C-alpha positions as CSV (number, residue, x, y, z in Angstrom):
1,M,-30.7,-64.6,38.6
2,R,-30.0,-61.0,37.0
3,R,-27.6,-58.6,37.7
4,S,-28.1,-55.3,39.5
5,A,-26.6,-51.7,37.9
6,E,-23.6,-52.1,40.6
7,G,-22.6,-55.4,39.7
8,N,-23.9,-57.9,41.6
9,T,-26.2,-60.8,41.1
10,R,-29.4,-61.5,43.2
11,R,-32.4,-63.7,43.0
12,T,-35.4,-62.5,41.6
13,S,-39.4,-63.9,42.4
14,N,-42.4,-62.8,41.6
15,S,-44.1,-63.1,44.7
16,P,-47.6,-61.2,45.2
17,K,-47.8,-58.0,47.3
18,L,-48.1,-58.0,51.0
19,R,-51.6,-56.8,51.9
20,T,-51.0,-54.3,54.9
21,R,-53.0,-55.0,58.0
22,E,-53.4,-53.3,61.3
23,G,-55.4,-53.8,64.3
24,A,-57.2,-56.7,65.2
25,A,-57.0,-57.5,62.0
26,L,-53.1,-58.5,62.2
27,W,-53.3,-60.6,64.8
28,Q,-56.6,-62.5,63.4
29,D,-54.1,-63.5,60.5
30,I,-51.6,-64.2,62.7
31,A,-53.7,-66.9,64.7
32,R,-54.2,-68.5,61.7
33,G,-51.2,-68.6,60.1
34,W,-50.3,-70.3,63.6
35,Q,-53.1,-72.5,63.5
36,Q,-52.6,-73.5,59.6
37,S,-48.7,-74.5,60.9
38,S,-49.9,-76.4,63.4
39,L,-51.9,-78.6,61.6
40,L,-49.5,-79.1,58.5
41,M,-46.6,-80.2,61.4
42,Q,-49.5,-82.9,62.6
43,Q,-49.8,-83.8,59.1
44,M,-46.3,-84.2,58.3
45,L,-45.4,-85.9,61.6
46,A,-48.5,-88.5,61.1
47,T,-47.0,-89.8,58.2
48,R,-44.0,-90.6,60.0
49,G,-45.7,-92.2,62.9
50,A,-44.2,-89.1,65.3
51,R,-46.7,-87.9,67.9
52,Y,-46.9,-84.0,67.7
53,V,-48.0,-81.5,70.7
54,H,-48.9,-78.1,69.8
55,V,-48.3,-75.9,73.6
56,L,-49.4,-72.8,74.0
57,Q,-47.3,-71.7,76.8
58,P,-47.8,-69.5,79.8
59,N,-46.5,-66.1,79.4
60,Q,-46.7,-63.2,82.2
61,Y,-47.9,-60.5,80.0
62,F,-51.3,-62.5,79.7
63,T,-52.2,-63.8,82.7
64,T,-54.5,-63.8,85.9
65,R,-52.3,-65.1,88.2
66,P,-51.1,-63.2,90.9
67,F,-47.1,-62.7,91.1
68,A,-44.9,-63.9,93.8
69,A,-43.3,-61.4,96.5
70,G,-40.9,-59.9,93.9
71,E,-41.4,-61.7,91.2
72,A,-43.6,-58.7,88.9
73,G,-40.3,-56.5,89.4
74,V,-38.0,-59.5,87.2
75,A,-40.7,-60.4,85.4
76,L,-42.5,-57.3,83.6
77,L,-41.4,-54.8,81.8
78,A,-43.8,-51.4,80.4
79,E,-41.8,-51.1,78.0
80,S,-41.1,-55.3,76.7
81,P,-41.0,-55.5,73.3
82,F,-42.5,-59.1,73.8
83,K,-45.8,-57.5,76.0
84,P,-48.0,-56.2,72.9
85,G,-47.5,-59.1,71.0
86,A,-48.8,-61.1,74.5
87,E,-51.5,-59.3,75.0
88,Q,-53.0,-58.7,71.8
89,G,-51.9,-61.7,70.5
90,Y,-52.9,-64.4,73.0
91,P,-56.9,-63.7,73.0
92,E,-57.0,-64.9,68.9
93,L,-54.6,-67.7,70.0
94,E,-57.2,-69.2,72.5
95,R,-60.1,-68.3,70.1
96,V,-58.4,-70.0,67.3
97,A,-57.7,-73.3,69.4
98,A,-61.1,-73.3,71.1
99,S,-62.8,-73.3,67.4
100,G,-61.7,-77.2,67.7
101,A,-59.9,-77.6,64.2
102,L,-56.9,-78.5,65.9
103,A,-58.5,-81.8,67.9
104,K,-60.5,-82.4,65.2
105,A,-57.0,-82.9,63.6
106,G,-56.4,-84.9,65.8
107,V,-53.7,-82.1,67.5
108,T,-52.5,-82.8,71.0
109,F,-53.0,-79.6,72.1
110,V,-52.0,-78.0,75.4
111,D,-53.1,-74.7,76.4
112,G,-50.9,-73.6,78.9
113,V,-52.3,-69.8,79.6
114,H,-53.4,-70.7,83.1
115,L,-51.1,-73.5,84.1
116,F,-49.3,-70.9,86.8
117,D,-52.5,-69.3,88.1
118,A,-52.5,-71.9,90.8
119,E,-48.7,-71.5,92.0
120,R,-47.8,-69.1,94.7
121,A,-43.8,-69.6,94.1
122,A,-42.0,-67.4,91.3
123,V,-41.9,-69.4,88.1
124,Y,-41.0,-66.1,86.1
125,I,-36.8,-65.4,85.7
126,D,-36.9,-62.4,83.4
127,N,-39.1,-60.0,81.7
128,C,-39.2,-62.0,77.9
129,C,-40.7,-66.1,78.8
130,H,-38.3,-67.7,80.6
131,Y,-39.2,-69.9,83.9
132,T,-38.0,-70.7,86.7
133,R,-37.2,-74.5,87.7
134,R,-40.6,-74.6,89.1
135,G,-42.3,-73.3,86.2
136,Y,-40.5,-75.6,83.7
137,E,-41.7,-78.4,86.1
138,I,-44.8,-77.3,85.7
139,L,-45.1,-76.9,81.9
140,A,-43.4,-80.3,81.6
141,D,-46.0,-82.5,83.9
142,A,-48.9,-80.6,81.4
143,I,-47.2,-82.1,78.6
144,A,-47.0,-85.1,80.2
145,R,-50.2,-85.3,81.1
146,A,-51.4,-84.4,77.9
147,L,-49.5,-87.7,76.3
148,M,-50.7,-89.8,78.4
């Protein structure tokens, strides 16, 4: 530790400088980190005899699902801070998941992107990512099927 000019003690570290990433490169790096985190979680839990399930949850900003009457007014917000990440990140997450690395490592993976596509009742209760009771039932059923 060292003292700053103001006399405060602070920790310092020698970490490499981060490179600036934008556009597709940013989302590709995020998806690779997401995949690597899943692989590490699988390794850690496998050594403890625990099962690991990785779920890519459905998101209203990356879907082909038609919304129920009135649902879009609750579920979608043009200025949502979550919208760009879902719209730009989900395609990369799906691409990385489809590469087969998770399955090869024994990760039980649930791609939930299209879980709600056939459901006509409302499944979103806000403009972030939270579900109605019906939405959670559909998601829980998919996870249970993956574990069986």
